[in-house]
C-alpha positions, 0 to 999 in steps of 0.5 A: 906233769909235775916230778915229786920226790918224797922220803918216808922217815922210820926208825927201824929197818923193820919198819921198813920192811913192813912199809915196804910190803912183800914186793913193794905191795904196800909202798905201791899202794901208799904212792897211789893214794898219796899221788891221788891226794896229791893231784887233787890238792894240786889240780894236776897229775905228778908222778910221785917218787917214794924213797924209805930211809931208816933213821934211828931215834929221829923222833928224839933229836931236835934237829931231826923233828924240825927238819920234818916240820915238827918243831916244838917251840912254835 
């Protein structure tokens, strides 16, 4: 069993609240579906640990876009 840590980045605290959902229910659902897909792709069981981080205006910073794999120069 592998342990996978993933961070979901949003721009505003309200987006974080929506993503987590009441009592963490939305984040739990997202994690469950993501875990199933990753298990299928890797053909092995994983333990998925999700974090939600607020990073204001990350979509407008080339360095952040590149760090997240959205490099426009490619």
